[in-house]
N, C-alpha and C positions, 0 to 999 in steps of 0.2 A: 406306463408311458408318460402320463401327466407328471408324475413325481420326477421322472428323468428330465423332462423339459424344464420343470421348476428349478431343479438342481443346476442345470446348465445356465439358466437365466440368472440365478444368484451368483454363479461363478463369473459370468460375464460382467455383471454389475460390480462385483468386488474388484475385478481387474480394472474396470473403468474408473472406479473410485481411487484405487491405488495410483493409477496413472495421473489422474487429476491432482491428487495430493502431491505427487512428485513434481508436477509442473508448478503448483502453487508454492511449494517449498523452494523450488529453484528461483521463482520470481522474487520471493522474499529475500533470499540470499543475495540475489543480484542487486536489489535495491539497497542492501546494507553496504555493498562494496561496488559502487557504480563504475569505478575506473576499470575494473576487470570484468564487467558484465558483458555477456553475449560474445565472448571471445571463443574461437574454435579450440578443439582439443589440442593440447601440446603447444598452444601459442604462449609466447613469453608474457608473463604477468608482472606487474609492478606492485610490490607490497605497500599497502596503506595501513593506517591504524585500524581500519575496518575489515581488513582481510582476515578470514578465519585462521590462517596460519601465522599471523603476526605474533611475535614473541615465542612461538613454538620452536622446537629444535630441529634443525636439518639432520636427517638420519645419517648423512654421509660425513659432513665436516663437524657435526656436533655443535655448531654455532647457532645462536638464536636468530630468527628472521627479524631484521630491522626495517624501519620505514625506508622505502625506495629500493629495497633489495629486489633484484630481478630473479624470478623463479619460474619453474614449470611444474604443472600438477599431473600426477598420475591420473589417466582418464578412468581408471576403475575405482580407486579408493580416494582420490584427491589428495594424496600425500604430496607435500611440496618439497622440491629440491632446488637448491641454488643453481642458477645458470647465469652467473654475473661476472662479466669480464673485468669490470672496474675493480673488483676485489680478488680476481683470479680464483673465483670459487666456481669451478666447473663440475659441481657435484652431480648433476643429472648425467652428464656424459661419463664421468668417472664410475658411477654406480652401474649404469646399464651397458657400458661399452663391452664388458666381458660376458654379456648375456645373462646377467643376474636378474632374478625376479624382483619385483618392487619390495615385497616383505616376505621374509621366510616364516614369520610367526614364531610361536614358542611361549614361554612363560616369563612374565615380568616380575622379578623378585622384589622390586621396590614397591610397585603398586599392588603386587600379589594378585594379578589377574592374567589370564591368557592373552597373548598378543595375536590378533588376527593375521592370517596369511593373505597375501595378494600376489597372484600369479602373473601379473602383467609383465610383459617383456617388450622393450622398445625396438621398433623396426629399424631405427637409425635415421628416420626422416622426420622433418617438422613440416607444419603447414607452409604453403607458399607465401612468403612474406616479401617477395620481390617488389610487388606493387606499392606496399606501404613504405618499404625502404626507399624507393625512388622518390616518393612524395616527400618524405622527410629530408632527403638529401638536398632538395631544391632550396629549402630555406635554412639549411644547417649552418652555413657560413654567417648569415645575418644573425641567427640566434646565438652563435658562439661569440660574436662581437658584442651583442647586447648583454649577454650573460657575463662576459669578462668585465665589462664596464660596471655592471650592477654589483658584481661580487667585489670588485676593487673598491667601490664606494662604500659598500657595507663593511668591508674589513677596516676601512678608515674610521668609520663611526663606531662600530662595535668594539667594546673594550672588555677584557676579562676583569672579574672582580679583583680589586687590589692592584690593578695594573700589572698582573703577572704575565710572564712570557708564554705565548702560545707557539707551539711548534707542530709541524706536520710529521707524522710517523712515516719513515721510509721502509721499503721492503727489506726484510731480513733482520729488522731490529728485534732485540730480545723481548721488548715489551709487548710485541704482537701476541695475542692470545690471552693476555691478562684481562681481568674484568675491571671495568670502571666501578668504583664502590657506590656510585649513585644510581646509575641506570641498570647496572649488572650486565650490560652487553659487553662482549669481548672487544678489545681494541684491535683495530685492523690497520693495515698499511693504507695511508692516505687520510686517516683520521687526524683531526687537530686536537691536541691535548694540552693540559697544564699539569706540571708535576707538583705534587703536594710539597709545600715549602716548610714542613715541620722539621726537615733535616734528619729524620729517624726512620724513613721508609723509602720505598721505591714505588709509591702509589701515584697513579696518573688518573686524572679526571678528563672526560671529554669536555671540550669547550668549542664545539663545532656547530655554529649557527647554520651553516650550509646544509647540515644533515639533521637539523632539529635536535641536536644533542648538546644542550647548554648546561651540562651537569655541574661544572665548576661554579658557574654563576648561581645555579639553583641551590647548591649546597651552602654557599656563603651568603649570597645576596638575598635569596628568597627565604631560606631557613635560618639564616643568621648564625650558622655554626662556626665556631672559632677553634675547632680541634680536628686532628687527623682521625678519620674513621678506622685506620689500620693500627696505628701506634697509640692513639689516644692523646698524643702530645698536643700542646696548644699551638695554634697557627698564629704567628705574630702578624699583626696588621702592617701593611705596606706603609712606609713613611709618609707618602703623599696622602694616604687615606687618614692617617692620624692628624696631620696638619689640617685637612679639610674639616674633620670633626671638631677639632679645637677651635677653628675659626667660626664654625657654625654655633657651637655652644657659648662662644665668647661674645656673641652679638647682644 
């Protein structure tokens, strides 16, 4: 009888330790990504550079999660799926709408390890976000005006390296889905990009300060590279930049 009580006591103690460990790990994870801490299950989350899913691949669209991407997490395995209207990435709904489970499992031939299965199925409902939505709507017009003014001023001051032309990618363009050679993220509709000026490729770099993707300036300005990463051809310096350098060295 005593041995049985001792065994039950040890089992209870182990369960308590496991629960405490789970809570401690959850607190540590929340402190690493405070923007998404303490949110209810299935609530929309905003990707930060501290999010565990940042730069990982969405299983539905196969695109990597970028900063500010809107996602939802599976409540069982915490697999992230896009749910981002700004990029038309409705991956959560697309995946679960037909009654699919989160993960089927199987064998990963690349990593040579078994993939775990997750049997979670979405009920079709999200947490009640009506209260938060109404609060946001009250100040949305003022925020839109301030944001518009700020971005307009920033666009005036911010210049791409070599004074190259920056353009915004429109929906349906063939460049969508290509990878930026610097950050390796896919180019999406709405991204601002600079085309490589080598004349021998169709390579595009992000140059989108609004989305923290300053790849063209980083490639040239920070790293000082003067060649195309795709063709290897030399990138000629813009005339204005040549004149500025000559004036500087002629002093």
